[in-house]
All heavy atoms as TSV, in Angstrom:
chain	resi	resn	atom	element	x	y	z
A	1	MET	N	N	188.225	123.651	153.337
A	1	MET	CA	C	189.028	124.617	154.052
A	1	MET	C	C	189.517	123.977	155.350
A	1	MET	O	O	188.746	123.361	156.074
A	1	MET	CB	C	188.175	125.865	154.344
A	1	MET	CG	C	188.946	127.010	154.932
A	1	MET	SD	S	187.925	128.480	155.307
A	1	MET	CE	C	187.680	129.156	153.694
A	2	GLU	N	N	190.786	124.148	155.644
A	2	GLU	CA	C	191.373	123.602	156.871
A	2	GLU	C	C	190.779	124.314	158.090
A	2	GLU	O	O	190.322	125.449	158.002
A	2	GLU	CB	C	192.885	123.825	156.861
A	2	GLU	CG	C	193.600	123.178	155.719
A	2	GLU	CD	C	194.272	121.894	156.123
A	2	GLU	OE1	O	194.464	121.671	157.334
A	2	GLU	OE2	O	194.613	121.127	155.227
A	3	GLN	N	N	190.829	123.635	159.231
A	3	GLN	CA	C	190.250	124.201	160.444
A	3	GLN	C	C	190.897	125.541	160.809
A	3	GLN	O	O	190.201	126.494	161.168
A	3	GLN	CB	C	190.382	123.214	161.595
A	3	GLN	CG	C	189.597	123.621	162.815
A	3	GLN	CD	C	189.613	122.551	163.884
A	3	GLN	OE1	O	190.582	121.800	164.014
A	3	GLN	NE2	N	188.556	122.460	164.646
A	4	SER	N	N	192.200	125.650	160.710
A	4	SER	CA	C	192.867	126.914	161.053
A	4	SER	C	C	192.435	128.033	160.104
A	4	SER	O	O	192.290	129.186	160.521
A	4	SER	CB	C	194.389	126.752	161.027
A	4	SER	OG	O	194.832	126.398	159.736
A	5	GLU	N	N	192.204	127.713	158.844
A	5	GLU	CA	C	191.723	128.699	157.873
A	5	GLU	C	C	190.296	129.143	158.216
A	5	GLU	O	O	189.941	130.315	158.051
A	5	GLU	CB	C	191.763	128.140	156.458
A	5	GLU	CG	C	193.164	127.882	155.937
A	5	GLU	CD	C	193.148	127.204	154.576
A	5	GLU	OE1	O	192.525	126.122	154.466
A	5	GLU	OE2	O	193.738	127.764	153.640
A	6	GLN	N	N	189.490	128.198	158.685
A	6	GLN	CA	C	188.121	128.531	159.090
A	6	GLN	C	C	188.145	129.517	160.255
A	6	GLN	O	O	187.417	130.510	160.250
A	6	GLN	CB	C	187.362	127.270	159.489
A	6	GLN	CG	C	187.055	126.348	158.343
A	6	GLN	CD	C	186.372	125.077	158.813
A	6	GLN	OE1	O	186.032	124.911	159.977
A	6	GLN	NE2	N	186.180	124.153	157.890
A	7	TYR	N	N	188.982	129.242	161.249
A	7	TYR	CA	C	189.083	130.140	162.403
A	7	TYR	C	C	189.548	131.526	161.967
A	7	TYR	O	O	189.004	132.531	162.404
A	7	TYR	CB	C	190.035	129.588	163.460
A	7	TYR	CG	C	189.553	128.325	164.144
A	7	TYR	CD1	C	190.447	127.426	164.679
A	7	TYR	CD2	C	188.201	128.030	164.272
A	7	TYR	CE1	C	190.019	126.270	165.321
A	7	TYR	CE2	C	187.768	126.875	164.906
A	7	TYR	CZ	C	188.682	126.001	165.433
A	7	TYR	OH	O	188.262	124.871	166.063
A	8	ASP	N	N	190.555	131.583	161.118
A	8	ASP	CA	C	191.057	132.874	160.634
A	8	ASP	C	C	189.963	133.662	159.941
A	8	ASP	O	O	189.836	134.870	160.133
A	8	ASP	CB	C	192.240	132.678	159.682
A	8	ASP	CG	C	193.512	132.224	160.385
A	8	ASP	OD1	O	193.591	132.359	161.629
A	8	ASP	OD2	O	194.409	131.729	159.694
A	9	ALA	N	N	189.161	132.998	159.136
A	9	ALA	CA	C	188.071	133.672	158.422
A	9	ALA	C	C	187.037	134.206	159.401
A	9	ALA	O	O	186.552	135.332	159.253
A	9	ALA	CB	C	187.419	132.709	157.431
A	10	VAL	N	N	186.703	133.422	160.417
A	10	VAL	CA	C	185.701	133.849	161.401
A	10	VAL	C	C	186.186	135.076	162.157
A	10	VAL	O	O	185.443	136.043	162.326
A	10	VAL	CB	C	185.365	132.707	162.380
A	10	VAL	CG1	C	184.538	133.218	163.555
A	10	VAL	CG2	C	184.633	131.597	161.668
A	11	TRP	N	N	187.435	135.080	162.614
A	11	TRP	CA	C	187.942	136.194	163.418
A	11	TRP	C	C	187.987	137.493	162.603
A	11	TRP	O	O	188.012	138.576	163.170
A	11	TRP	CB	C	189.314	135.897	164.000
A	11	TRP	CG	C	189.417	134.624	164.794
A	11	TRP	CD1	C	190.492	133.782	164.811
A	11	TRP	CD2	C	188.463	134.020	165.683
A	11	TRP	NE1	N	190.236	132.711	165.639
A	11	TRP	CE2	C	189.008	132.828	166.181
A	11	TRP	CE3	C	187.180	134.381	166.088
A	11	TRP	CZ2	C	188.326	132.000	167.075
A	11	TRP	CZ3	C	186.490	133.546	166.969
A	11	TRP	CH2	C	187.065	132.377	167.459
A	12	LYS	N	N	187.965	137.397	161.289
A	12	LYS	CA	C	187.928	138.590	160.436
A	12	LYS	C	C	186.498	139.087	160.220
A	12	LYS	O	O	186.286	140.154	159.663
A	12	LYS	CB	C	188.582	138.298	159.087
A	12	LYS	CG	C	190.079	138.083	159.207
A	12	LYS	CD	C	190.699	137.698	157.889
A	12	LYS	CE	C	192.167	137.371	158.080
A	12	LYS	NZ	N	192.772	136.814	156.879
A	13	GLY	N	N	185.521	138.300	160.660
A	13	GLY	CA	C	184.123	138.685	160.529
A	13	GLY	C	C	183.742	139.736	161.562
A	13	GLY	O	O	184.552	140.161	162.382
A	14	THR	N	N	182.492	140.138	161.529
A	14	THR	CA	C	181.966	141.134	162.468
A	14	THR	C	C	181.272	140.421	163.621
A	14	THR	O	O	180.342	139.645	163.400
A	14	THR	CB	C	180.962	142.062	161.755
A	14	THR	OG1	O	181.630	142.702	160.659
A	14	THR	CG2	C	180.409	143.099	162.704
A	15	PHE	N	N	181.715	140.689	164.829
A	15	PHE	CA	C	181.118	140.087	166.019
A	15	PHE	C	C	179.723	140.654	166.224
A	15	PHE	O	O	179.532	141.867	166.239
A	15	PHE	CB	C	181.995	140.351	167.236
A	15	PHE	CG	C	181.414	139.853	168.519
A	15	PHE	CD1	C	181.418	138.506	168.822
A	15	PHE	CD2	C	180.861	140.736	169.432
A	15	PHE	CE1	C	180.881	138.038	170.012
A	15	PHE	CE2	C	180.325	140.286	170.628
A	15	PHE	CZ	C	180.335	138.929	170.906
A	16	LEU	N	N	178.734	139.766	166.378
A	16	LEU	CA	C	177.344	140.197	166.565
A	16	LEU	C	C	176.854	140.059	167.996
A	16	LEU	O	O	175.990	140.808	168.439
A	16	LEU	CB	C	176.421	139.404	165.642
A	16	LEU	CG	C	176.677	139.555	164.150
A	16	LEU	CD1	C	175.698	138.700	163.367
A	16	LEU	CD2	C	176.583	141.007	163.732
A	17	GLY	N	N	177.354	139.074	168.711
A	17	GLY	CA	C	176.899	138.871	170.076
A	17	GLY	C	C	177.277	137.497	170.581
A	17	GLY	O	O	177.828	136.681	169.852
A	18	ASP	N	N	176.972	137.280	171.852
A	18	ASP	CA	C	177.243	135.958	172.422
A	18	ASP	C	C	176.101	135.551	173.327
A	18	ASP	O	O	175.245	136.353	173.693
A	18	ASP	CB	C	178.580	135.919	173.145
A	18	ASP	CG	C	178.708	136.940	174.264
A	18	ASP	OD1	O	177.704	137.583	174.628
A	18	ASP	OD2	O	179.812	137.100	174.786
A	19	ARG	N	N	176.107	134.284	173.661
A	19	ARG	CA	C	175.086	133.720	174.540
A	19	ARG	C	C	175.668	132.475	175.190
A	19	ARG	O	O	176.707	131.965	174.753
A	19	ARG	CB	C	173.810	133.385	173.767
A	19	ARG	CG	C	173.983	132.334	172.689
A	19	ARG	CD	C	172.733	132.215	171.820
A	19	ARG	NE	N	172.922	131.285	170.738
A	19	ARG	CZ	C	172.627	129.985	170.770
A	19	ARG	NH1	N	172.125	129.449	171.873
A	19	ARG	NH2	N	172.828	129.217	169.719
A	20	ARG	N	N	175.014	132.017	176.215
A	20	ARG	CA	C	175.474	130.816	176.916
A	20	ARG	C	C	174.435	129.718	176.714
A	20	ARG	O	O	173.234	129.958	176.806
A	20	ARG	CB	C	175.667	131.107	178.390
A	20	ARG	CG	C	176.317	129.971	179.122
A	20	ARG	CD	C	176.824	130.462	180.469
A	20	ARG	NE	N	177.366	129.361	181.222
A	20	ARG	CZ	C	178.644	129.022	181.245
A	20	ARG	NH1	N	179.511	129.724	180.575
A	20	ARG	NH2	N	179.064	127.996	181.953
A	21	GLU	N	N	174.917	128.513	176.468
A	21	GLU	CA	C	174.048	127.347	176.318
A	21	GLU	C	C	174.721	126.182	177.035
A	21	GLU	O	O	175.777	125.717	176.611
A	21	GLU	CB	C	173.858	127.025	174.838
A	21	GLU	CG	C	172.886	125.911	174.571
A	21	GLU	CD	C	172.660	125.724	173.087
A	21	GLU	OE1	O	172.014	126.598	172.474
A	21	GLU	OE2	O	173.162	124.704	172.546
A	22	ASN	N	N	174.106	125.763	178.146
A	22	ASN	CA	C	174.694	124.728	178.990
A	22	ASN	C	C	176.091	125.169	179.421
A	22	ASN	O	O	176.242	126.209	179.994
A	22	ASN	CB	C	174.687	123.373	178.295
A	22	ASN	CG	C	173.279	122.914	177.957
A	22	ASN	OD1	O	172.358	123.092	178.730
A	22	ASN	ND2	N	173.107	122.358	176.777
A	23	GLU	N	N	177.105	124.408	179.112
A	23	GLU	CA	C	178.472	124.737	179.540
A	23	GLU	C	C	179.270	125.483	178.482
A	23	GLU	O	O	180.468	125.710	178.658
A	23	GLU	CB	C	179.214	123.449	179.930
A	23	GLU	CG	C	178.573	122.682	181.067
A	23	GLU	CD	C	178.497	123.503	182.351
A	23	GLU	OE1	O	179.478	124.176	182.700
A	23	GLU	OE2	O	177.429	123.491	182.994
A	24	LEU	N	N	178.637	125.861	177.389
A	24	LEU	CA	C	179.354	126.492	176.283
A	24	LEU	C	C	178.966	127.957	176.112
A	24	LEU	O	O	177.804	128.332	176.298
A	24	LEU	CB	C	179.069	125.762	174.970
A	24	LEU	CG	C	179.477	124.296	174.895
A	24	LEU	CD1	C	179.017	123.695	173.575
A	24	LEU	CD2	C	180.973	124.139	175.056
A	25	TRP	N	N	179.940	128.764	175.744
A	25	TRP	CA	C	179.684	130.118	175.279
A	25	TRP	C	C	179.629	130.059	173.769
A	25	TRP	O	O	180.472	129.419	173.136
A	25	TRP	CB	C	180.793	131.074	175.724
A	25	TRP	CG	C	180.617	131.538	177.126
A	25	TRP	CD1	C	181.263	131.060	178.226
A	25	TRP	CD2	C	179.717	132.534	177.583
A	25	TRP	NE1	N	180.817	131.712	179.345
A	25	TRP	CE2	C	179.864	132.629	178.977
A	25	TRP	CE3	C	178.788	133.364	176.952
A	25	TRP	CZ2	C	179.131	133.510	179.751
A	25	TRP	CZ3	C	178.061	134.254	177.725
A	25	TRP	CH2	C	178.234	134.322	179.108
A	26	ILE	N	N	178.648	130.735	173.192
A	26	ILE	CA	C	178.486	130.727	171.742
A	26	ILE	C	C	178.576	132.171	171.262
A	26	ILE	O	O	177.828	133.029	171.720
A	26	ILE	CB	C	177.143	130.109	171.330
A	26	ILE	CG1	C	177.008	128.718	171.953
A	26	ILE	CG2	C	177.024	130.054	169.814
A	26	ILE	CD1	C	175.619	128.164	171.894
A	27	GLN	N	N	179.516	132.415	170.375
A	27	GLN	CA	C	179.701	133.742	169.803
A	27	GLN	C	C	179.270	133.704	168.349
A	27	GLN	O	O	179.581	132.751	167.634
A	27	GLN	CB	C	181.151	134.179	169.891
A	27	GLN	CG	C	181.643	134.296	171.310
A	27	GLN	CD	C	183.089	134.722	171.375
A	27	GLN	OE1	O	183.888	134.366	170.530
A	27	GLN	NE2	N	183.422	135.494	172.395
A	28	CYS	N	N	178.590	134.749	167.920
A	28	CYS	CA	C	178.096	134.809	166.540
A	28	CYS	C	C	178.834	135.900	165.771
A	28	CYS	O	O	179.007	137.019	166.266
A	28	CYS	CB	C	176.602	135.093	166.538
A	28	CYS	SG	S	175.869	134.965	164.899
A	29	TYR	N	N	179.267	135.538	164.568
A	29	TYR	CA	C	179.976	136.459	163.677
A	29	TYR	C	C	179.264	136.514	162.338
A	29	TYR	O	O	178.749	135.505	161.854
A	29	TYR	CB	C	181.415	135.982	163.451
A	29	TYR	CG	C	182.272	136.081	164.686
A	29	TYR	CD1	C	182.268	135.078	165.650
A	29	TYR	CD2	C	183.095	137.176	164.894
A	29	TYR	CE1	C	183.051	135.170	166.786
A	29	TYR	CE2	C	183.881	137.280	166.030
A	29	TYR	CZ	C	183.855	136.279	166.963
A	29	TYR	OH	O	184.624	136.370	168.092
A	30	SER	N	N	179.286	137.680	161.739
A	30	SER	CA	C	178.747	137.870	160.399
A	30	SER	C	C	179.911	137.907	159.422
A	30	SER	O	O	180.866	138.673	159.610
A	30	SER	CB	C	177.967	139.188	160.337
A	30	SER	OG	O	177.591	139.466	159.011
A	31	LEU	N	N	179.826	137.073	158.393
A	31	LEU	CA	C	180.800	137.111	157.321
A	31	LEU	C	C	180.093	137.635	156.077
A	31	LEU	O	O	178.960	138.093	156.172
A	31	LEU	CB	C	181.426	135.734	157.112
A	31	LEU	CG	C	182.522	135.434	158.173
A	31	LEU	CD1	C	181.930	135.101	159.502
A	31	LEU	CD2	C	183.438	134.368	157.688
A	32	GLN	N	N	180.678	137.567	154.935
A	32	GLN	CA	C	180.125	138.212	153.751
A	32	GLN	C	C	178.662	137.864	153.486
A	32	GLN	O	O	177.826	138.744	153.384
A	32	GLN	CB	C	180.969	137.902	152.536
A	32	GLN	CG	C	182.310	138.591	152.591
A	32	GLN	CD	C	183.161	138.288	151.389
A	32	GLN	OE1	O	182.794	137.485	150.539
A	32	GLN	NE2	N	184.312	138.919	151.307
A	33	ASN	N	N	178.337	136.617	153.353
A	33	ASN	CA	C	176.950	136.248	153.020
A	33	ASN	C	C	176.416	135.120	153.902
A	33	ASN	O	O	175.514	134.409	153.509
A	33	ASN	CB	C	176.832	135.882	151.540
A	33	ASN	CG	C	177.780	134.768	151.156
A	33	ASN	OD1	O	178.628	134.367	151.940
A	33	ASN	ND2	N	177.641	134.259	149.955
A	34	PHE	N	N	177.003	134.977	155.093
A	34	PHE	CA	C	176.527	133.969	156.037
A	34	PHE	C	C	176.995	134.323	157.438
A	34	PHE	O	O	177.717	135.299	157.641
A	34	PHE	CB	C	176.984	132.565	155.626
A	34	PHE	CG	C	178.479	132.364	155.628
A	34	PHE	CD1	C	179.108	131.743	156.695
A	34	PHE	CD2	C	179.255	132.775	154.554
A	34	PHE	CE1	C	180.471	131.562	156.708
A	34	PHE	CE2	C	180.623	132.586	154.549
A	34	PHE	CZ	C	181.237	131.980	155.628
A	35	TYR	N	N	176.551	133.546	158.392
A	35	TYR	CA	C	176.885	133.746	159.796
A	35	TYR	C	C	177.578	132.497	160.323
A	35	TYR	O	O	177.354	131.402	159.821
A	35	TYR	CB	C	175.619	133.991	160.624
A	35	TYR	CG	C	174.797	135.135	160.091
A	35	TYR	CD1	C	173.743	134.912	159.211
A	35	TYR	CD2	C	175.087	136.442	160.455
A	35	TYR	CE1	C	172.996	135.959	158.706
A	35	TYR	CE2	C	174.342	137.500	159.960
A	35	TYR	CZ	C	173.304	137.259	159.083
A	35	TYR	OH	O	172.573	138.292	158.580
A	36	VAL	N	N	178.400	132.685	161.358
A	36	VAL	CA	C	179.085	131.555	161.976
A	36	VAL	C	C	178.955	131.673	163.485
A	36	VAL	O	O	179.172	132.743	164.051
A	36	VAL	CB	C	180.578	131.505	161.590
A	36	VAL	CG1	C	181.295	130.384	162.337
A	36	VAL	CG2	C	180.747	131.332	160.096
A	37	GLU	N	N	178.595	130.562	164.104
A	37	GLU	CA	C	178.607	130.478	165.561
A	37	GLU	C	C	179.852	129.706	165.975
A	37	GLU	O	O	180.155	128.655	165.416
A	37	GLU	CB	C	177.381	129.734	166.071
A	37	GLU	CG	C	176.105	130.519	165.949
A	37	GLU	CD	C	174.918	129.778	166.492
A	37	GLU	OE1	O	174.790	128.559	166.218
A	37	GLU	OE2	O	174.105	130.411	167.163
A	38	VAL	N	N	180.558	130.254	166.959
A	38	VAL	CA	C	181.734	129.606	167.531
A	38	VAL	C	C	181.334	129.100	168.906
A	38	VAL	O	O	180.963	129.891	169.784
A	38	VAL	CB	C	182.915	130.587	167.650
A	38	VAL	CG1	C	184.119	129.900	168.291
A	38	VAL	CG2	C	183.280	131.161	166.283
A	39	TYR	N	N	181.358	127.795	169.087
A	39	TYR	CA	C	181.014	127.169	170.366
A	39	TYR	C	C	182.303	126.999	171.165
A	39	TYR	O	O	183.184	126.233	170.773
A	39	TYR	CB	C	180.355	125.809	170.138
A	39	TYR	CG	C	178.957	125.913	169.593
A	39	TYR	CD1	C	178.717	126.326	168.285
A	39	TYR	CD2	C	177.860	125.609	170.386
A	39	TYR	CE1	C	177.427	126.428	167.786
A	39	TYR	CE2	C	176.567	125.706	169.900
A	39	TYR	CZ	C	176.367	126.118	168.600
A	39	TYR	OH	O	175.089	126.220	168.103
A	40	TYR	N	N	182.397	127.734	172.270
A	40	TYR	CA	C	183.615	127.769	173.074
A	40	TYR	C	C	183.380	127.120	174.432
A	40	TYR	O	O	182.450	127.482	175.150
A	40	TYR	CB	C	184.060	129.226	173.251
A	40	TYR	CG	C	185.211	129.403	174.194
A	40	TYR	CD1	C	186.491	129.015	173.827
A	40	TYR	CD2	C	185.023	129.952	175.456
A	40	TYR	CE1	C	187.561	129.174	174.703
A	40	TYR	CE2	C	186.072	130.124	176.331
A	40	TYR	CZ	C	187.344	129.729	175.949
A	40	TYR	OH	O	188.384	129.879	176.824
A	41	ASP	N	N	184.230	126.164	174.776
A	41	ASP	CA	C	184.162	125.476	176.059
A	41	ASP	C	C	185.174	126.129	177.001
A	41	ASP	O	O	186.381	125.927	176.853
A	41	ASP	CB	C	184.479	123.994	175.868
A	41	ASP	CG	C	184.323	123.181	177.135
A	41	ASP	OD1	O	184.404	123.759	178.241
A	41	ASP	OD2	O	184.124	121.969	177.021
A	42	ALA	N	N	184.673	126.926	177.933
A	42	ALA	CA	C	185.561	127.633	178.856
A	42	ALA	C	C	186.299	126.671	179.786
A	42	ALA	O	O	187.407	126.959	180.222
A	42	ALA	CB	C	184.779	128.653	179.668
A	43	GLY	N	N	185.699	125.528	180.068
A	43	GLY	CA	C	186.336	124.542	180.944
A	43	GLY	C	C	187.611	123.967	180.358
A	43	GLY	O	O	188.586	123.735	181.067
A	44	THR	N	N	187.615	123.769	179.065
A	44	THR	CA	C	188.805	123.226	178.400
A	44	THR	C	C	189.594	124.307	177.670
A	44	THR	O	O	190.672	124.035	177.154
A	44	THR	CB	C	188.418	122.135	177.380
A	44	THR	OG1	O	187.604	122.727	176.354
A	44	THR	CG2	C	187.697	120.988	178.047
A	45	ASN	N	N	189.029	125.530	177.613
A	45	ASN	CA	C	189.650	126.653	176.918
A	45	ASN	C	C	189.885	126.339	175.440
A	45	ASN	O	O	190.925	126.653	174.883
A	45	ASN	CB	C	190.959	127.065	177.603
A	45	ASN	CG	C	191.429	128.428	177.157
A	45	ASN	OD1	O	190.632	129.295	176.831
A	45	ASN	ND2	N	192.731	128.619	177.126
A	46	LYS	N	N	188.877	125.688	174.829
A	46	LYS	CA	C	188.988	125.302	173.422
A	46	LYS	C	C	187.683	125.566	172.681
A	46	LYS	O	O	186.614	125.565	173.277
A	46	LYS	CB	C	189.335	123.820	173.297
A	46	LYS	CG	C	190.698	123.474	173.824
A	46	LYS	CD	C	191.044	122.045	173.553
A	46	LYS	CE	C	192.441	121.791	174.116
A	46	LYS	NZ	N	192.976	120.537	173.712
A	47	VAL	N	N	187.824	125.765	171.394
A	47	VAL	CA	C	186.650	125.854	170.533
A	47	VAL	C	C	186.139	124.436	170.332
A	47	VAL	O	O	186.885	123.550	169.897
A	47	VAL	CB	C	186.992	126.512	169.183
A	47	VAL	CG1	C	185.811	126.439	168.232
A	47	VAL	CG2	C	187.419	127.968	169.394
A	48	ALA	N	N	184.876	124.216	170.669
A	48	ALA	CA	C	184.283	122.886	170.545
A	48	ALA	C	C	183.836	122.608	169.113
A	48	ALA	O	O	183.975	121.494	168.614
A	48	ALA	CB	C	183.106	122.738	171.500
A	49	ARG	N	N	183.292	123.646	168.457
A	49	ARG	CA	C	182.854	123.476	167.069
A	49	ARG	C	C	182.453	124.816	166.479
A	49	ARG	O	O	182.284	125.799	167.189
A	49	ARG	CB	C	181.708	122.484	166.959
A	49	ARG	CG	C	180.381	122.964	167.532
A	49	ARG	CD	C	179.324	121.870	167.425
A	49	ARG	NE	N	178.080	122.270	168.024
A	49	ARG	CZ	C	176.971	122.521	167.346
A	49	ARG	NH1	N	176.961	122.418	166.035
A	49	ARG	NH2	N	175.868	122.859	167.962
A	50	LEU	N	N	182.290	124.812	165.179
A	50	LEU	CA	C	181.774	125.952	164.436
A	50	LEU	C	C	180.486	125.523	163.756
A	50	LEU	O	O	180.356	124.360	163.358
A	50	LEU	CB	C	182.764	126.408	163.361
A	50	LEU	CG	C	184.151	126.838	163.804
A	50	LEU	CD1	C	185.014	127.166	162.594
A	50	LEU	CD2	C	184.069	128.037	164.723
A	51	ARG	N	N	179.553	126.452	163.623
A	51	ARG	CA	C	178.315	126.164	162.896
A	51	ARG	C	C	177.984	127.377	162.040
A	51	ARG	O	O	177.935	128.502	162.529
A	51	ARG	CB	C	177.163	125.894	163.865
A	51	ARG	CG	C	175.864	125.506	163.162
A	51	ARG	CD	C	174.763	125.208	164.155
A	51	ARG	NE	N	174.115	126.412	164.627
A	51	ARG	CZ	C	173.070	126.991	164.024
A	51	ARG	NH1	N	172.548	126.467	162.928
A	51	ARG	NH2	N	172.533	128.084	164.523
A	52	SER	N	N	177.784	127.137	160.752
A	52	SER	CA	C	177.438	128.243	159.856
A	52	SER	C	C	175.980	128.140	159.437
A	52	SER	O	O	175.395	127.063	159.432
A	52	SER	CB	C	178.340	128.237	158.622
A	52	SER	OG	O	178.151	127.073	157.875
A	53	PHE	N	N	175.391	129.311	159.109
A	53	PHE	CA	C	174.013	129.361	158.643
A	53	PHE	C	C	173.808	130.639	157.846
A	53	PHE	O	O	174.615	131.566	157.912
A	53	PHE	CB	C	173.020	129.258	159.810
A	53	PHE	CG	C	173.167	130.340	160.851
A	53	PHE	CD1	C	172.416	131.507	160.765
A	53	PHE	CD2	C	174.038	130.198	161.919
A	53	PHE	CE1	C	172.530	132.504	161.728
A	53	PHE	CE2	C	174.155	131.182	162.884
A	53	PHE	CZ	C	173.404	132.335	162.782
A	54	THR	N	N	172.730	130.677	157.089
A	54	THR	CA	C	172.431	131.848	156.270
A	54	THR	C	C	171.134	132.542	156.669
A	54	THR	O	O	170.959	133.712	156.378
A	54	THR	CB	C	172.341	131.478	154.769
A	54	THR	OG1	O	171.352	130.461	154.607
A	54	THR	CG2	C	173.686	130.992	154.252
A	55	GLY	N	N	170.237	131.842	157.316
A	55	GLY	CA	C	168.927	132.407	157.660
A	55	GLY	C	C	168.988	133.345	158.847
A	55	GLY	O	O	169.563	133.014	159.883
A	56	ILE	N	N	168.367	134.500	158.710
A	56	ILE	CA	C	168.390	135.470	159.806
A	56	ILE	C	C	167.540	135.030	161.002
A	56	ILE	O	O	167.712	135.536	162.100
A	56	ILE	CB	C	167.978	136.875	159.333
A	56	ILE	CG1	C	166.554	136.875	158.781
A	56	ILE	CG2	C	168.965	137.422	158.323
A	56	ILE	CD1	C	166.012	138.256	158.488
A	57	GLU	N	N	166.652	134.068	160.794
A	57	GLU	CA	C	165.832	133.565	161.902
A	57	GLU	C	C	166.711	133.023	163.021
A	57	GLU	O	O	166.348	133.073	164.193
A	57	GLU	CB	C	164.888	132.447	161.445
A	57	GLU	CG	C	164.074	132.726	160.210
A	57	GLU	CD	C	164.832	132.501	158.909
A	57	GLU	OE1	O	165.720	131.630	158.827
A	57	GLU	OE2	O	164.535	133.236	157.961
A	58	GLN	N	N	167.857	132.489	162.664
A	58	GLN	CA	C	168.739	131.868	163.654
A	58	GLN	C	C	169.539	132.893	164.454
A	58	GLN	O	O	170.291	132.543	165.350
A	58	GLN	CB	C	169.650	130.862	162.956
A	58	GLN	CG	C	168.827	129.713	162.377
A	58	GLN	CD	C	169.651	128.793	161.510
A	58	GLN	OE1	O	170.784	128.474	161.832
A	58	GLN	NE2	N	169.076	128.357	160.409
A	59	LEU	N	N	169.324	134.178	164.148
A	59	LEU	CA	C	169.948	135.246	164.932
A	59	LEU	C	C	169.105	135.619	166.155
A	59	LEU	O	O	169.561	136.345	167.032
A	59	LEU	CB	C	170.153	136.497	164.067
A	59	LEU	CG	C	171.148	136.363	162.927
A	59	LEU	CD1	C	171.129	137.629	162.078
A	59	LEU	CD2	C	172.544	136.091	163.454
A	60	ALA	N	N	167.892	135.118	166.226
A	60	ALA	CA	C	166.960	135.475	167.294
A	60	ALA	C	C	167.546	135.344	168.699
A	60	ALA	O	O	167.336	136.239	169.526
A	60	ALA	CB	C	165.670	134.667	167.162
A	61	PRO	N	N	168.281	134.286	169.024
A	61	PRO	CA	C	168.822	134.190	170.393
A	61	PRO	C	C	169.765	135.341	170.758
A	61	PRO	O	O	169.938	135.654	171.926
A	61	PRO	CB	C	169.584	132.867	170.399
A	61	PRO	CG	C	169.013	132.078	169.284
A	61	PRO	CD	C	168.583	133.081	168.254
A	62	TYR	N	N	170.357	135.978	169.760
A	62	TYR	CA	C	171.290	137.080	170.022
A	62	TYR	C	C	170.575	138.413	170.163
A	62	TYR	O	O	171.138	139.382	170.629
A	62	TYR	CB	C	172.338	137.152	168.901
A	62	TYR	CG	C	173.105	135.868	168.802
A	62	TYR	CD1	C	172.778	134.906	167.882
A	62	TYR	CD2	C	174.151	135.612	169.695
A	62	TYR	CE1	C	173.460	133.704	167.819
A	62	TYR	CE2	C	174.833	134.411	169.641
A	62	TYR	CZ	C	174.497	133.457	168.723
A	62	TYR	OH	O	175.151	132.280	168.658
A	63	LEU	N	N	169.319	138.464	169.767
A	63	LEU	CA	C	168.548	139.697	169.825
A	63	LEU	C	C	167.741	139.830	171.107
A	63	LEU	O	O	167.351	140.921	171.486
A	63	LEU	CB	C	167.603	139.783	168.623
A	63	LEU	CG	C	168.277	139.781	167.265
A	63	LEU	CD1	C	167.226	139.758	166.153
A	63	LEU	CD2	C	169.205	140.965	167.110
A	64	LYS	N	N	167.480	138.725	171.780
A	64	LYS	CA	C	166.680	138.752	173.003
A	64	LYS	C	C	167.333	139.641	174.048
A	64	LYS	O	O	168.503	139.506	174.352
A	64	LYS	CB	C	166.519	137.341	173.566
A	64	LYS	CG	C	165.642	136.486	172.686
A	64	LYS	CD	C	165.446	135.120	173.268
A	64	LYS	CE	C	164.548	134.326	172.354
A	64	LYS	NZ	N	164.295	133.001	172.835
A	65	GLY	N	N	166.567	140.573	174.549
A	65	GLY	CA	C	167.058	141.448	175.594
A	65	GLY	C	C	167.867	142.638	175.107
A	65	GLY	O	O	168.285	143.463	175.896
A	66	ASN	N	N	168.101	142.733	173.819
A	66	ASN	CA	C	168.878	143.857	173.298
A	66	ASN	C	C	168.030	145.033	172.893
A	66	ASN	O	O	168.544	146.076	172.514
A	66	ASN	CB	C	169.742	143.407	172.103
A	66	ASN	CG	C	170.863	142.482	172.548
A	66	ASN	OD1	O	171.304	142.549	173.677
A	66	ASN	ND2	N	171.303	141.639	171.654
A	67	PHE	N	N	166.699	144.885	172.943
A	67	PHE	CA	C	165.809	145.969	172.511
A	67	PHE	C	C	164.821	146.303	173.598
A	67	PHE	O	O	164.493	145.578	174.435
A	67	PHE	CB	C	165.061	145.574	171.236
A	67	PHE	CG	C	165.981	145.375	170.092
A	67	PHE	CD1	C	166.386	144.098	169.697
A	67	PHE	CD2	C	166.459	146.460	169.368
A	67	PHE	CE1	C	167.243	143.924	168.628
A	67	PHE	CE2	C	167.305	146.278	168.295
A	67	PHE	CZ	C	167.702	145.014	167.909
């Protein structure tokens, strides 16, 4: 899948939350059967990378402080 197609698919997902790690903002989206993290560099105003995963354990950083 082309990078632009990947971004389009992510933006159609359900936003779950965000967090900050060093200089990056990381937003998490739920898609049909997996999750995607979007690593955003506010300094350059660009997406640095995408990371997908299926395990719910990796959602833990987004749950801290929400309960």
